[in-house]
Each structure stands twice: as structure tokens, then as C-alpha cells.
C-alpha positions as CSV (number, residue, x, y, z in Angstrom):
1,M,-12.4,25.4,3.7
2,R,-13.6,26.3,0.2
3,G,-15.5,23.5,-1.5
4,G,-14.4,21.1,1.2
5,R,-16.4,18.8,3.4
6,S,-15.8,16.9,6.7
7,Y,-15.5,13.2,6.9
8,A,-17.9,11.5,9.3
9,E,-15.2,10.6,11.8
10,G,-13.7,14.1,11.8
11,V,-11.1,13.8,9.1
12,T,-10.9,16.9,6.9
13,I,-11.3,16.1,3.2
14,T,-10.3,18.2,0.3
15,D,-12.6,19.2,-2.5
16,G,-12.7,17.3,-5.8
17,S,-11.6,20.2,-8.0
18,G,-8.3,18.8,-9.1
19,L,-4.6,18.5,-8.1
20,L,-3.2,20.6,-5.3
21,G,0.1,22.4,-5.0
22,A,2.6,21.4,-2.4
23,D,2.0,24.5,-0.3
24,E,-1.7,23.7,0.0
25,A,-1.5,19.9,0.1
26,G,1.5,19.5,2.5
27,P,-0.1,20.9,5.6
28,R,-3.4,19.0,4.9
29,K,-1.5,15.7,4.4
30,A,0.5,16.2,7.6
31,A,-2.6,16.7,9.7
32,L,-4.3,13.7,8.0
33,R,-1.3,11.5,8.6
34,A,-1.3,12.2,12.3
35,E,-5.1,11.6,12.7
36,L,-5.3,8.5,10.4
37,R,-2.2,6.9,12.0
38,A,-3.8,7.3,15.4
39,R,-7.1,5.9,14.1
40,R,-5.4,2.8,12.7
41,D,-3.3,2.3,15.8
42,A,-6.5,2.6,18.0
43,L,-8.2,-0.4,16.2
44,D,-8.5,-3.4,18.6
45,A,-5.6,-5.8,18.0
46,G,-7.9,-8.8,17.8
47,E,-10.1,-7.1,15.3
48,R,-7.1,-6.0,13.3
49,A,-5.8,-9.6,13.2
50,A,-9.2,-10.9,12.1
51,A,-9.5,-8.2,9.4
52,A,-6.0,-9.0,8.1
53,R,-6.9,-12.7,7.7
54,A,-10.1,-11.7,5.8
55,I,-8.0,-9.3,3.6
56,E,-5.4,-12.0,3.0
57,A,-8.1,-14.5,1.8
58,R,-9.8,-11.9,-0.4
59,V,-6.4,-10.9,-2.0
60,A,-5.3,-14.5,-2.5
61,A,-8.6,-15.4,-4.2
62,S,-8.7,-12.3,-6.5
63,P,-8.3,-13.1,-10.2
64,S,-5.4,-10.7,-10.7
65,V,-3.4,-12.3,-7.9
66,K,-4.4,-15.9,-8.7
67,T,-3.2,-15.5,-12.2
68,A,0.0,-13.5,-11.4
69,H,3.4,-15.0,-12.0
70,V,5.1,-12.4,-9.9
71,V,3.6,-10.5,-7.0
72,H,5.3,-7.6,-5.3
73,C,4.3,-7.3,-1.7
74,Y,5.2,-5.1,1.2
75,V,6.0,-6.7,4.6
76,G,3.5,-5.3,7.1
77,I,4.8,-3.8,10.4
78,G,3.0,-2.2,13.4
79,S,-0.7,-1.7,12.8
80,E,-0.5,-2.1,9.0
81,V,-2.4,-4.9,7.4
82,A,-0.2,-7.9,8.0
83,T,1.1,-9.7,5.0
84,E,3.5,-12.5,6.1
85,A,0.9,-15.2,5.9
86,L,-0.1,-13.9,2.5
87,I,3.5,-14.0,1.3
88,R,4.0,-17.5,2.7
89,G,0.8,-18.7,0.9
90,L,1.9,-17.2,-2.4
91,L,5.2,-18.9,-2.2
92,E,3.6,-22.2,-1.3
93,R,1.4,-22.2,-4.4
94,G,4.5,-21.6,-6.6
95,Q,4.2,-17.9,-7.3
96,R,7.3,-15.6,-7.3
97,V,7.3,-12.9,-4.6
98,V,9.2,-9.6,-4.6
99,C,9.6,-7.5,-1.5
100,P,10.9,-4.0,-1.1
101,R,14.1,-2.9,0.6
102,V,15.0,0.7,1.5
103,S,18.1,1.7,-0.5
104,G,18.1,5.5,0.1
105,Q,15.9,8.4,0.9
106,G,12.7,7.9,-1.0
107,E,14.2,4.9,-2.9
108,L,13.4,1.2,-2.8
109,D,15.2,-1.8,-4.2
110,H,13.1,-4.8,-5.3
111,L,14.4,-8.2,-4.3
112,E,12.9,-11.7,-4.8
113,V,12.3,-13.8,-1.7
114,S,12.0,-17.6,-1.6
115,E,10.9,-17.9,2.1
116,I,9.5,-15.5,4.6
117,E,12.2,-16.6,7.2
118,S,14.9,-15.1,5.0
119,L,13.7,-11.5,5.8
120,V,16.0,-9.4,8.0
121,A,15.7,-6.3,10.1
122,G,15.9,-3.0,8.2
123,P,15.5,0.7,9.0
124,M,12.4,2.1,10.6
125,G,11.5,-1.3,12.0
126,L,11.0,-2.8,8.6
127,R,11.6,-6.4,7.7
128,E,13.3,-6.7,4.3
129,P,15.0,-9.1,1.9
130,D,18.7,-9.7,2.7
131,A,20.6,-7.9,0.0
132,R,23.5,-10.3,0.4
133,W,21.6,-13.2,-0.9
134,A,18.3,-12.0,-2.5
135,E,18.2,-11.6,-6.3
136,P,17.2,-8.2,-7.7
137,A,13.8,-8.4,-9.5
138,D,12.9,-6.9,-12.9
139,L,9.8,-4.7,-12.3
140,A,8.8,-5.3,-15.9
141,E,8.0,-8.9,-14.8
142,V,5.8,-7.9,-11.9
143,D,2.1,-8.6,-12.5
144,V,0.6,-7.3,-9.2
145,M,2.0,-4.8,-6.6
146,L,0.4,-4.8,-3.1
147,V,1.0,-1.6,-1.2
148,P,0.2,-0.2,2.3
149,A,-1.0,3.3,3.3
150,L,-2.4,5.3,6.1
151,A,-5.6,5.8,4.1
152,F,-7.1,5.5,0.6
153,D,-10.0,7.3,-0.9
154,R,-12.6,5.6,-3.2
155,R,-10.8,7.0,-6.3
156,G,-7.7,5.1,-5.3
157,I,-5.7,8.1,-4.1
158,R,-3.2,6.9,-1.4
159,L,-2.0,8.7,1.7
160,G,1.4,7.3,2.6
161,Y,3.9,8.1,5.2
162,G,5.5,11.1,3.4
163,G,8.7,9.6,2.1
164,G,7.6,9.1,-1.5
165,Y,8.9,5.5,-1.5
166,Y,5.8,3.9,-3.0
167,D,4.9,6.8,-5.3
168,G,8.3,6.3,-6.9
169,A,8.0,2.5,-7.0
170,I,4.5,2.6,-8.6
171,A,5.6,5.2,-11.2
172,E,8.6,3.0,-12.1
173,L,6.4,-0.1,-12.2
174,R,4.0,1.6,-14.6
175,E,6.8,2.8,-16.8
176,R,8.1,-0.7,-17.3
177,G,4.8,-2.6,-17.7
178,R,1.2,-2.7,-16.8
179,A,0.9,-4.3,-13.4
180,T,-2.2,-4.1,-11.2
181,V,-1.6,-2.0,-8.1
182,I,-3.7,-3.1,-5.1
183,G,-3.9,-1.2,-1.8
184,L,-4.5,-3.2,1.4
185,A,-6.5,-1.5,4.1
186,Y,-8.9,-1.9,6.9
187,E,-12.4,-0.4,6.3
188,A,-11.6,2.3,8.8
189,Q,-8.8,3.5,6.4
190,V,-11.1,4.2,3.5
191,V,-12.3,7.8,3.3
192,D,-14.3,9.9,0.9
193,E,-11.5,12.1,-0.5
194,L,-7.8,12.8,0.0
195,P,-5.5,15.6,-1.1
196,R,-3.7,14.8,-4.3
197,E,-0.5,16.2,-5.7
198,A,0.9,15.7,-9.2
199,H,3.4,13.0,-8.1
200,D,0.8,11.0,-6.1
201,Q,0.3,7.5,-7.7
202,P,-3.2,6.0,-7.3
203,V,-4.0,2.3,-6.9
204,D,-6.2,0.3,-9.2
205,L,-8.0,-1.6,-6.5
206,I,-8.4,-1.4,-2.7
207,V,-9.0,-4.6,-0.7
208,T,-10.5,-4.4,2.8
209,E,-11.9,-7.0,5.1
210,A,-15.4,-6.3,3.7
211,R,-15.0,-5.5,0.0
212,T,-12.9,-4.9,-3.1
213,I,-13.1,-1.4,-4.5
214,V,-12.4,-0.7,-8.2
215,C,-10.9,2.7,-8.3
216,E,-11.5,5.5,-10.7
217,A,-8.3,7.7,-10.7
218,S,-5.8,5.1,-11.9
């Protein structure tokens, strides 16, 4: 691969020469998604749980989250970094919490939650706010958005699941205000470089169980 290099664990990484077209980035992203999902799923469940607790503590103590009035947070499923304890802690200290709800292909609604127990089952195994009762949130009021991924690179480039849900949400958030976007990940999910297309939205910070990375691309 021209200008490329291989990640230590066998993940193929793109060169740093700039944005890629869909024809070039698409196949690379598909291969990376399969490998990185398998890598995350293979992490020991106990180690994942301990790492998630460490990430929760690091996020809760971060200045951007401690001073936030409104925090937008995904609800972790499967082998993602768990967030339910984090959401509960934010609510207990009086902060407003907004969670996403799938409203269509590639589209999210953003609804305020008052207690973690109010979440209901959604598509793809998700847990979401109940649209019958939860109030829609104004993204202009969001101070921090916490997002999941299959991987991040050190520039803040995010490899999601391919639906474009969070690229759209982050772009909308940035159009309406200047919130801090934080990616939550295990150390094993941080790689040297990922493919980037024009629509890909980078994060500002990445928080793992071991460190907080200030990103360059955002």
C-alpha cells in the first residue's frame, strides 16, 4: 500500500496524506471494522469492566465534564465502554443528561433523561430514551458529547459502525454551538492512523482507562 504502514497488532493503517475518496476509504474501513470489532469483543470481560470504571472516573473528573451543564452521552451496549454508571453519576450531581434515540437511517433524536431506569429497548439492541415521555433537547445547550467507536486514532479520527449516525450528530452539534466531543475507548481501540473521508467528524479528546489524549484533527 503506497505510503501506508502496518499497525503493531496487524491493523492496516492509511497514510497521512489527506482525505480519501469513498472508493478508496470504503473497503479499508470495512476491513478495519471487522478486525477492530473482533479485537474489542475479545477483551476479557473482567478487564473490560475494570477499564470502563477507570474511564468513568477519568471522564467524571475531567474539567470539561465537571463544569458542563448539559452532557450528551451514548448508552453503551455489548463490548462498548459502559456508560450507565456514568450517566447515573452525572444525574446524581445535578447535571442534565441527553441520550440519543435512532429516528431513521443515519439519524438520531436527542432526548433528555432524568433517570437511567427510564431507558427502553430500541433497534439494534440499543437502550434509548422513551420518546413518549422524554423531552427533546436543544443541541445548542449541550456542553459535552460523549461518543463510542470501534477505534480512534491519535488525531481524533473516529471509526464508527458505518451508519453515519454520530458523524451527523457531531456535525449538527458543531453547527449549533461549540461543545467538546469526547471519545470513550479502551487502550486497545487507539491506533496510529485511520482512513478519513470528508464527512468524518473527529473528536476533541479521547479518554481511555490509562490517559486522556488531546487530539489534533478537530
